[in-house]
A tleap script that builds the chain and sets N, CA, C and O, in Angstrom:
source leaprc.protein.ff14SB
mol = sequence {
  NMET LYS ILE ASP GLN ILE GLN ASP ASP LEU
  ALA SER LEU TYR TRP GLN ARG ALA ASP ARG
  ARG GLN GLN ILE TRP HIE ILE CYS ILE GLY
  ARG GLU GLN ILE GLU ASP CASP
}
set mol.1.N position { -9.490 8.059 -4.207 }
set mol.1.CA position { -8.956 6.717 -4.491 }
set mol.1.C position { -9.458 5.726 -3.443 }
set mol.1.O position { -9.686 6.075 -2.284 }
set mol.2.N position { -9.618 4.516 -3.876 }
set mol.2.CA position { -10.033 3.477 -2.941 }
set mol.2.C position { -8.813 2.900 -2.226 }
set mol.2.O position { -7.699 2.925 -2.750 }
set mol.3.N position { -9.040 2.392 -1.042 }
set mol.3.CA position { -7.934 1.778 -0.291 }
set mol.3.C position { -7.391 0.583 -1.063 }
set mol.3.O position { -6.182 0.351 -1.086 }
set mol.4.N position { -8.278 -0.170 -1.692 }
set mol.4.CA position { -7.841 -1.352 -2.444 }
set mol.4.C position { -6.873 -0.951 -3.553 }
set mol.4.O position { -5.879 -1.636 -3.792 }
set mol.5.N position { -7.162 0.155 -4.225 }
set mol.5.CA position { -6.283 0.594 -5.316 }
set mol.5.C position { -4.904 0.945 -4.775 }
set mol.5.O position { -3.885 0.605 -5.377 }
set mol.6.N position { -4.879 1.629 -3.630 }
set mol.6.CA position { -3.592 2.011 -3.041 }
set mol.6.C position { -2.807 0.763 -2.669 }
set mol.6.O position { -1.604 0.689 -2.921 }
set mol.7.N position { -3.472 -0.217 -2.072 }
set mol.7.CA position { -2.792 -1.453 -1.678 }
set mol.7.C position { -2.254 -2.174 -2.908 }
set mol.7.O position { -1.140 -2.697 -2.889 }
set mol.8.N position { -3.041 -2.200 -3.971 }
set mol.8.CA position { -2.591 -2.869 -5.203 }
set mol.8.C position { -1.362 -2.159 -5.766 }
set mol.8.O position { -0.418 -2.811 -6.213 }
set mol.9.N position { -1.372 -0.825 -5.746 }
set mol.9.CA position { -0.233 -0.069 -6.269 }
set mol.9.C position { 1.015 -0.360 -5.446 }
set mol.9.O position { 2.094 -0.574 -5.999 }
set mol.10.N position { 0.866 -0.366 -4.117 }
set mol.10.CA position { 2.017 -0.640 -3.251 }
set mol.10.C position { 2.531 -2.047 -3.497 }
set mol.10.O position { 3.741 -2.267 -3.539 }
set mol.11.N position { 1.628 -3.000 -3.658 }
set mol.11.CA position { 2.027 -4.391 -3.888 }
set mol.11.C position { 2.782 -4.504 -5.204 }
set mol.11.O position { 3.807 -5.182 -5.274 }
set mol.12.N position { 2.287 -3.847 -6.245 }
set mol.12.CA position { 2.952 -3.936 -7.554 }
set mol.12.C position { 4.334 -3.294 -7.477 }
set mol.12.O position { 5.290 -3.814 -8.052 }
set mol.13.N position { 4.448 -2.169 -6.774 }
set mol.13.CA position { 5.756 -1.527 -6.635 }
set mol.13.C position { 6.704 -2.441 -5.879 }
set mol.13.O position { 7.877 -2.556 -6.236 }
set mol.14.N position { 6.200 -3.097 -4.828 }
set mol.14.CA position { 7.050 -3.990 -4.023 }
set mol.14.C position { 7.570 -5.140 -4.865 }
set mol.14.O position { 8.752 -5.480 -4.806 }
set mol.15.N position { 6.676 -5.743 -5.657 }
set mol.15.CA position { 7.100 -6.887 -6.471 }
set mol.15.C position { 8.064 -6.453 -7.558 }
set mol.15.O position { 8.975 -7.204 -7.907 }
set mol.16.N position { 7.882 -5.244 -8.106 }
set mol.16.CA position { 8.814 -4.751 -9.128 }
set mol.16.C position { 10.205 -4.615 -8.521 }
set mol.16.O position { 11.202 -4.968 -9.151 }
set mol.17.N position { 10.267 -4.098 -7.288 }
set mol.17.CA position { 11.560 -3.947 -6.619 }
set mol.17.C position { 12.151 -5.315 -6.334 }
set mol.17.O position { 13.357 -5.511 -6.481 }
set mol.18.N position { 11.314 -6.266 -5.927 }
set mol.18.CA position { 11.793 -7.621 -5.626 }
set mol.18.C position { 12.391 -8.247 -6.880 }
set mol.18.O position { 13.426 -8.910 -6.816 }
set mol.19.N position { 11.733 -8.034 -8.022 }
set mol.19.CA position { 12.241 -8.588 -9.284 }
set mol.19.C position { 13.609 -7.987 -9.599 }
set mol.19.O position { 14.515 -8.697 -10.036 }
set mol.20.N position { 13.761 -6.689 -9.381 }
set mol.20.CA position { 15.047 -6.035 -9.664 }
set mol.20.C position { 16.120 -6.602 -8.747 }
set mol.20.O position { 17.249 -6.838 -9.179 }
set mol.21.N position { 15.772 -6.823 -7.476 }
set mol.21.CA position { 16.748 -7.376 -6.529 }
set mol.21.C position { 17.192 -8.749 -6.988 }
set mol.21.O position { 18.378 -9.071 -6.918 }
set mol.22.N position { 16.260 -9.559 -7.456 }
set mol.22.CA position { 16.608 -10.905 -7.914 }
set mol.22.C position { 17.535 -10.821 -9.123 }
set mol.22.O position { 18.492 -11.589 -9.222 }
set mol.23.N position { 17.260 -9.901 -10.040 }
set mol.23.CA position { 18.103 -9.756 -11.232 }
set mol.23.C position { 19.514 -9.360 -10.816 }
set mol.23.O position { 20.490 -9.936 -11.298 }
set mol.24.N position { 19.625 -8.381 -9.923 }
set mol.24.CA position { 20.946 -7.935 -9.457 }
set mol.24.C position { 21.641 -9.080 -8.739 }
set mol.24.O position { 22.841 -9.291 -8.912 }
set mol.25.N position { 20.879 -9.830 -7.924 }
set mol.25.CA position { 21.445 -10.952 -7.168 }
set mol.25.C position { 21.999 -11.996 -8.133 }
set mol.25.O position { 23.099 -12.508 -7.924 }
set mol.26.N position { 21.252 -12.315 -9.181 }
set mol.26.CA position { 21.708 -13.312 -10.156 }
set mol.26.C position { 22.963 -12.819 -10.870 }
set mol.26.O position { 23.873 -13.604 -11.136 }
set mol.27.N position { 23.018 -11.535 -11.180 }
set mol.27.CA position { 24.195 -10.981 -11.862 }
set mol.27.C position { 25.415 -11.108 -10.950 }
set mol.27.O position { 26.496 -11.485 -11.402 }
set mol.28.N position { 25.236 -10.788 -9.657 }
set mol.28.CA position { 26.354 -10.882 -8.707 }
set mol.28.C position { 26.822 -12.324 -8.586 }
set mol.28.O position { 28.024 -12.590 -8.596 }
set mol.29.N position { 25.891 -13.249 -8.474 }
set mol.29.CA position { 26.255 -14.666 -8.354 }
set mol.29.C position { 26.968 -15.112 -9.625 }
set mol.29.O position { 27.964 -15.834 -9.556 }
set mol.30.N position { 26.473 -14.694 -10.772 }
set mol.30.CA position { 27.086 -15.081 -12.040 }
set mol.30.C position { 28.526 -14.603 -12.113 }
set mol.30.O position { 29.396 -15.331 -12.591 }
set mol.31.N position { 28.788 -13.395 -11.647 }
set mol.31.CA position { 30.153 -12.859 -11.686 }
set mol.31.C position { 31.051 -13.687 -10.775 }
set mol.31.O position { 32.189 -13.991 -11.135 }
set mol.32.N position { 30.548 -14.055 -9.596 }
set mol.32.CA position { 31.356 -14.833 -8.654 }
set mol.32.C position { 31.692 -16.190 -9.256 }
set mol.32.O position { 32.819 -16.669 -9.128 }
set mol.33.N position { 30.716 -16.810 -9.911 }
set mol.33.CA position { 30.953 -18.126 -10.505 }
set mol.33.C position { 31.996 -18.022 -11.615 }
set mol.33.O position { 32.855 -18.894 -11.744 }
set mol.34.N position { 31.925 -16.959 -12.414 }
set mol.34.CA position { 32.886 -16.782 -13.510 }
set mol.34.C position { 34.290 -16.592 -12.927 }
set mol.34.O position { 35.258 -17.144 -13.450 }
set mol.35.N position { 34.401 -15.815 -11.847 }
set mol.35.CA position { 35.714 -15.569 -11.242 }
set mol.35.C position { 36.281 -16.858 -10.667 }
set mol.35.O position { 37.486 -17.096 -10.751 }
set mol.36.N position { 35.424 -17.694 -10.082 }
set mol.36.CA position { 35.893 -18.950 -9.490 }
set mol.36.C position { 36.471 -19.863 -10.561 }
set mol.36.O position { 37.454 -20.562 -10.316 }
set mol.37.N position { 35.875 -19.862 -11.736 }
set mol.37.CA position { 36.366 -20.730 -12.814 }
set mol.37.C position { 37.734 -20.224 -13.272 }
set mol.37.O position { 38.337 -20.805 -14.174 }
savepdb mol mol.pdb
quit
């Protein structure tokens, strides 16, 4: 494998995790807003 391929794979995995964190974060914020109302 090339080093570039490994770096690309790691980057894609990192961004996938970041997207999941954002989704979970939005869900948590949404629940807090609903409770406040």
